C-alpha positions in Angstrom: 172.8 106.2 62.5 170.2 105.8 60.3 168.6 108.2 57.9 165.4 109.0 60.5 167.6 109.7 63.3 169.6 111.8 62.1 166.8 114.4 61.4 164.4 112.9 64.1 163.1 115.8 66.5 163.2 115.2 70.5 159.7 115.9 70.8 156.8 116.8 68.8 156.8 120.5 69.7 160.6 121.1 69.4 162.3 121.9 66.0 164.5 118.9 64.7 168.3 119.8 65.6 170.5 118.1 62.7 174.2 117.6 63.5 176.7 117.8 60.8 179.2 115.1 59.6 182.7 115.2 60.7 185.3 112.5 60.8 182.4 110.0 61.1 180.9 111.2 63.9 177.6 113.7 64.2 178.5 116.5 66.2 177.8 120.4 66.8 180.1 123.3 65.7 182.6 124.2 68.3 181.1 127.8 68.9 177.9 126.0 70.2 176.3 128.6 67.7 173.4 127.7 65.4 171.2 128.3 62.3 167.6 128.0 61.4 165.7 126.4 58.5 162.6 127.3 57.4 159.7 125.6 55.3 159.3 128.2 52.7 155.6 127.0 51.9 154.7 127.6 55.7 157.5 130.5 56.7 157.6 128.3 59.6 161.1 127.1 61.1 161.6 123.4 61.3 164.9 122.9 62.3 168.4 124.1 64.1 171.7 123.3 62.5 175.3 123.8 63.6 177.0 127.1 62.5 180.4 125.8 61.6 182.9 128.1 61.2 186.8 127.9 60.5 187.5 125.8 63.4 185.0 123.4 62.2 186.5 123.2 58.1 189.7 123.0 60.2 188.7 119.7 61.5 187.2 118.1 58.8 189.9 119.2 56.6 192.6 117.4 58.7 189.9 114.5 59.0 190.2 114.2 55.3 193.6 114.5 54.8 194.2 111.5 57.3 191.7 109.3 55.5 193.0 110.1 52.0 195.9 107.9 52.3 193.9 104.8 53.0 190.9 105.7 50.8 192.9 106.6 47.8 194.4 102.8 48.1 191.3 101.3 47.8 191.1 99.5 44.7 188.9 101.3 42.3 186.4 98.7 42.0 186.1 98.2 45.6 185.1 102.1 46.0 183.1 101.2 43.0 181.0 98.8 45.0 180.7 100.9 48.1 179.2 103.7 46.1 176.7 101.0 44.4 175.2 100.0 47.7 175.0 103.9 48.9 172.7 104.0 45.3 170.6 101.0 46.7 170.3 102.7 50.2 169.6 105.8 48.6 166.5 104.2 46.3 165.1 102.6 49.5 165.0 105.8 51.3 164.3 107.9 48.5 160.4 108.7 49.7 161.6 110.1 52.8 164.5 112.1 51.7 162.1 113.4 48.7 160.0 114.5 51.5 162.6 116.4 53.1 163.3 118.0 50.2 159.9 119.3 50.3 159.9 120.8 53.9 163.1 122.6 53.2 163.2 124.1 49.5 159.4 124.5 48.9 159.9 122.3 45.9 157.0 120.2 44.9 157.0 116.3 45.6 155.3 115.1 42.7 157.0 117.5 39.7 160.3 117.7 41.6 161.6 116.2 44.8 160.7 112.6 43.9 162.6 113.0 41.0 165.5 114.4 42.6 165.9 111.9 45.4 165.5 108.9 42.4 167.9 110.9 40.4 170.6 111.3 43.1 170.4 107.4 44.0 170.8 107.4 40.3 174.0 109.3 40.1 175.8 107.1 42.9 175.0 103.9 40.8 176.4 105.7 37.5 179.6 106.8 39.3 179.8 103.3 41.0 179.5 101.4 38.1 182.5 103.7 36.4 185.2 102.8 38.7 187.2 100.4 36.3 187.6 103.2 33.6 189.8 105.0 35.9 192.7 104.0 33.5 195.1 105.4 31.7 197.1 104.8 28.6 200.2 103.5 26.7 202.6 105.6 24.8 204.3 104.1 22.0 207.6 105.4 21.7 209.5 102.6 20.8 209.8 98.7 21.5 212.9 100.0 24.0 210.4 102.5 26.1 207.6 101.6 28.2 205.4 104.7 28.5 202.2 104.8 30.3 199.9 107.3 32.4 198.2 106.9 35.5 194.7 108.6 36.5 195.4 109.5 40.0 193.5 111.2 42.9 193.7 115.0 43.9 193.2 114.5 47.5 191.1 116.2 49.6 187.7 118.2 47.9 186.4 121.1 49.2 182.6 121.3 47.4 180.2 124.1 48.1 176.7 123.5 46.8 173.3 125.8 46.9 169.9 125.1 47.9 167.9 124.7 44.7 168.6 120.9 43.9 170.4 120.2 47.0 170.5 116.2 47.0 171.3 116.1 43.6 174.1 118.8 43.4 175.8 117.0 46.5 175.2 113.6 44.8 177.3 115.0 42.3 180.0 116.1 44.0 180.3 113.3 46.3 180.1 110.1 43.9 182.4 111.2 41.3 185.0 112.3 43.6 185.3 109.5 46.2 184.9 107.2 43.2 187.9 108.6 41.9 189.9 108.0 45.3 189.3 111.5 46.3 188.2 112.6 49.9 185.6 114.9 50.4 184.5 118.0 52.6 181.2 119.0 51.5 179.6 122.4 52.4 176.3 122.4 52.5 173.4 125.2 51.5 172.4 126.8 55.1 168.6 127.0 53.3 168.6 123.4 52.9 171.0 120.9 54.6 168.2 118.4 56.0 168.6 116.0 53.3 171.6 116.5 52.3 172.7 115.4 55.9 170.1 112.7 55.6 172.1 111.5 52.0 175.7 112.1 54.5 173.9 109.3 57.1 173.3 106.5 54.5 177.0 107.5 52.7 178.4 107.0 56.7 177.0 103.8 56.6 179.3 102.2 54.1 182.4 105.0 54.0 185.5 105.1 56.4 185.6 107.6 59.0 186.7 111.2 57.3 185.9 110.3 53.6 183.4 112.3 53.6 182.4 115.4 56.0 179.4 117.4 55.5 179.1 121.1 57.2 176.7 123.4 57.6 177.1 127.2 58.2 177.0 130.4 56.0 179.2 131.0 53.2 181.5 133.7 54.4 182.1 132.2 57.9 182.1 128.5 56.5 182.4 128.3 52.8 185.2 130.7 52.7 187.7 129.0 55.1 186.9 125.9 53.3 187.9 127.3 49.7 190.8 129.0 51.4 192.2 125.7 53.4 195.6 124.8 52.4 195.1 121.4 52.5 192.2 121.4 49.8 193.8 120.2 46.7 190.4 121.1 44.6 187.2 123.1 44.7 184.1 122.3 43.2 181.6 124.7 42.8 177.8 125.3 42.3 176.1 128.5 42.9 176.0 131.7 41.5 178.2 133.4 38.9 179.2 135.9 41.5 180.2 133.6 44.2 181.9 131.8 41.7 184.6 134.3 41.3 185.3 134.5 44.9 186.0 130.5 44.5 188.1 131.1 41.2 189.9 134.0 43.1 191.0 131.9 46.3 191.7 129.0 44.0 194.0 131.1 41.9 196.2 131.8 45.2 197.1 128.1 45.9 197.2 127.3 41.9 194.5 124.6 43.1 191.9 123.3 40.5 188.6 124.6 40.4 185.3 123.6 38.8 182.4 126.1 38.4 178.9 125.2 37.4 177.3 128.8 37.9 174.4 131.2 36.4 172.6 131.2 33.3 170.2 133.0 31.3 169.4 130.6 28.5 167.7 131.4 25.3 165.0 129.6 24.1 164.1 130.3 20.0 161.0 129.3 18.6 160.9 128.9 14.5 157.5 129.7 12.6 157.0 126.0 12.1 156.6 125.2 15.7 153.5 127.1 16.8 152.1 123.7 18.5 151.1 122.6 21.9 154.2 120.0 22.1 156.8 123.2 21.7 154.7 125.0 24.0 154.9 122.3 26.8 158.7 122.2 26.0 159.1 126.1 26.7 157.5 125.4 29.8 159.4 122.4 31.0 162.7 124.0 29.8 161.8 127.3 31.6 161.5 125.1 34.3 158.4 126.6 35.9 157.3 123.6 38.3 160.4 124.4 40.2 160.0 127.9 40.4 162.2 128.5 37.6 164.8 128.0 40.2 167.2 126.5 38.0 170.1 128.1 36.0 169.3 126.0 32.9 166.1 127.9 32.9 165.1 129.2 29.3 163.8 132.8 30.6 164.6 134.6 27.4 162.2 133.4 24.9 162.8 134.2 21.0 159.5 133.8 19.2 159.6 134.3 15.5 157.0 137.5 14.6 154.7 135.6 12.9 153.5 133.1 15.7 154.4 135.2 18.6 150.7 136.1 19.5 149.1 132.8 19.2 152.1 131.2 20.7 152.4 133.4 24.0 148.0 133.1 24.1 148.8 129.0 24.6 152.0 129.8 26.8 149.1 131.7 28.5 146.4 128.6 28.9 148.7 125.8 29.5 150.8 127.7 32.1 147.6 129.3 34.1 146.7 125.2 34.3 149.6 124.5 36.6 148.5 124.4 40.3 150.3 126.3 42.5 150.1 125.4 46.2 151.5 123.3 48.8 154.5 121.2 47.8 153.4 118.0 49.6 149.8 118.2 48.1 150.1 115.5 45.3 147.9 117.8 43.1 150.7 120.5 43.0 152.7 121.3 40.1 154.6 124.7 41.3 155.7 124.7 45.1 157.9 128.0 46.7 160.9 130.3 46.4 163.0 129.1 48.9 163.3 132.1 51.3 162.0 135.7 51.6 165.1 137.3 50.2 164.8 135.6 47.3 161.1 135.7 47.0 161.3 140.0 47.3 163.9 139.7 44.4 161.9 137.7 42.5 158.9 140.5 42.9 161.3 143.3 42.5 162.0 141.8 38.7 158.4 141.6 38.3 157.6 144.8 40.1 159.9 146.5 37.4 158.2 144.3 34.5 155.3 146.2 35.4 156.6 149.8 35.3 158.6 149.3 31.8 156.8 151.4 29.4 158.0 149.0 26.6 156.9 145.9 28.2 153.5 144.1 28.2 152.5 141.8 30.9 151.3 138.6 28.8 150.0 136.9 32.4 151.2 136.3 35.9 152.4 139.1 38.0 152.8 140.0 41.7 151.6 137.4 44.0 148.7 137.6 46.0 148.8 139.4 49.7 145.8 137.5 51.3 144.7 133.8 50.8 146.6 129.9 51.3 149.4 131.7 48.9 150.3 134.8 51.2 151.2 132.3 53.7 154.4 131.2 52.1 156.8 132.2 49.2 154.4 131.6 46.5 155.2 133.3 42.9 153.4 133.6 40.2 154.5 132.4 36.5 155.2 135.6 34.6 155.7 136.1 31.0 156.7 139.5 29.5 156.2 141.0 26.1 159.4 143.3 24.4 161.0 144.1 21.7 164.6 144.6 23.4 167.3 141.9 24.5 168.8 144.5 26.4 166.5 145.6 29.7 167.4 144.2 32.9 164.7 141.6 33.3 166.3 140.1 29.7 170.1 139.9 31.0 170.1 139.2 34.7 169.4 135.7 35.7 166.0 136.2 38.0 166.2 132.5 39.2 162.5 132.9 40.0 159.2 132.3 36.9 159.7 135.5 35.0 160.0 134.8 31.3 160.8 137.7 28.7 159.8 136.9 25.4 161.3 138.5 22.2 160.1 138.9 18.7 162.7 138.0 15.8 162.2 137.7 11.8 165.6 136.8 10.9 167.5 133.9 12.1 170.8 135.7 12.1 169.2 138.1 14.3 167.8 135.4 16.8 171.4 133.6 17.2 172.6 137.3 17.6 170.2 138.1 20.7 170.5 134.3 22.2 174.2 135.1 22.3 174.3 138.5 23.6 175.2 137.4 27.1 178.2 137.1 29.3 176.2 133.4 30.1 176.4 130.7 28.3 174.9 127.6 30.4 172.1 126.0 27.9 169.6 126.5 25.2 166.9 125.5 23.1 166.0 125.3 20.0 162.5 124.5 18.3 161.7 123.4 14.7 160.4 120.8 12.5 163.5 121.6 10.2 166.4 119.9 11.2 168.6 121.4 9.1 167.8 124.8 10.9 167.6 123.5 14.2 171.2 121.7 14.3 172.5 124.8 12.4 171.3 126.9 15.4 172.3 124.5 17.8 175.8 125.0 16.3 175.9 128.4 16.6 174.8 129.0 20.0 177.3 129.8 22.8 176.1 127.4 25.2 177.3 124.3 26.7 174.4 122.1 26.6 172.0 122.7 23.8 168.5 121.0 23.2 166.7 121.0 20.2 163.4 119.8 20.6 163.1 119.1 23.8 163.0 120.9 27.1 164.5 118.0 29.9 166.8 117.9 32.6 170.0 116.4 33.1 170.9 112.6 32.9 173.7 110.5 33.9 176.3 110.5 31.5 175.4 114.0 30.0 178.5 116.2 30.1 177.0 119.4 31.4 178.8 122.5 31.8 179.0 126.1 30.6 180.4 128.5 28.3 181.6 132.0 29.1 181.0 132.8 32.7 178.7 130.3 33.4 181.3 128.0 34.2 184.4 125.9 34.0 184.4 122.0 33.8 181.9 119.2 32.9 179.5 117.2 35.8 177.4 114.4 35.4 179.8 112.2 33.0 182.8 110.2 32.8 184.9 112.4 31.3 183.6 115.1 34.1 184.8 113.0 36.9 188.3 112.2 34.9 188.7 115.9 34.6 187.6 117.4 37.7 188.5 114.8 40.2 191.9 112.9 38.9 195.0 114.0 37.8 197.3 112.7 35.2 201.0 111.1 35.7 203.3 110.1 32.9 205.8 107.2 33.8 208.5 106.4 31.5 210.5 103.3 31.5 213.8 102.9 29.9 213.7 98.9 28.7 216.8 98.9 27.4 218.4 99.2 30.7 222.1 97.6 31.0 222.4 94.3 32.6 223.7 94.9 36.0 227.4 93.5 36.3 
């Protein structure tokens, strides 16, 4: 089945009905129940999907367990070649996939969705090229002993992804897990499953039945049974810290290894020598305003040196307000919509709290309009509050929306202390012309990823993951694949075996 056939409606007036992939077949849920998918920029339904539950999980996991025996024996380089073919097809279909990402997530086509689709293809190409690196070492225990290690797959991997960058995050589970010889059952986010299913259709053109299954359903009904299934030998989860704790408890019951990429409240520290336009641009990029800040790496705590506090915020206002918020399919649009009503209401609630706080000053932004084109979707306005405290809720909780808190500092040690005063530790940003200060601060910050003088996104090969409650394990990289999706076996052979008589 082609990518287009997977998402094609029966008639122009009907919603698309998109089935899930289990054991090489496109199927509905065994219960027959469905969920709807909404276009958040229009608040209109665009598709129905199966509402998978424990019975569907059972079928997918059992198929993956059967497929593992053969798939794990496929030569690693051959598995890599299949992933490279997936990458080529993903690249050819990138525009169609990107437009589907726009429709279901509200992310802007030009600034976000197109790049996500292309990066997902690059992820398959990167891991496809790494298949030959699934190798062990020899241990020098003496001339009479041959001792070596093997990298072996774990078995069936259960993976759960969120809605903010669904195709990229799906590729980051599928490509390394399959490259390493595992089979995978992926639970897509119910708010954004369509482009992931398009990616699954491409994968299925080249993979044996059962190597990859993609389920759709609610977290408690579908994700929960997947996390608890006795045949799942590895759990890989991307999402909120709260749900990550639930996944970790499920893994603990069966002593199953787990990888968690969780939330963040990332600090961005600007030194007094960096009150410049390029830094403002970097802070905007690091805050992920063009992703509606629906990113766990968003630099949502901005620590500005007191000497440049007001002047920097004025530059930030000018540049951010120049970004166009609107129809995500419009090539001129910079910022799209929030994913759904629940998240939109949550973000607005944080803004309302900031407006009511006496100690906080609204620099720009505020609540979204109730009339006009933007009121037709879940559009949140980029908002910045100035405050002197790192201790109030907007400065401590992950909002997952375009709300930034700016806090002044004078002493470097104090800025670092505030940056580290969080149970999160995923990303951070440092801005200064003094490379010594930049590196000293980068080394002192308790985050898994610190950028100095840039606010870019991840790239293939980047060892990405968090400290503290931002997660366990690494993704995007060779070491991430080896650590997350293989287990090491040591084989020791006595070469001085007595001759047979």
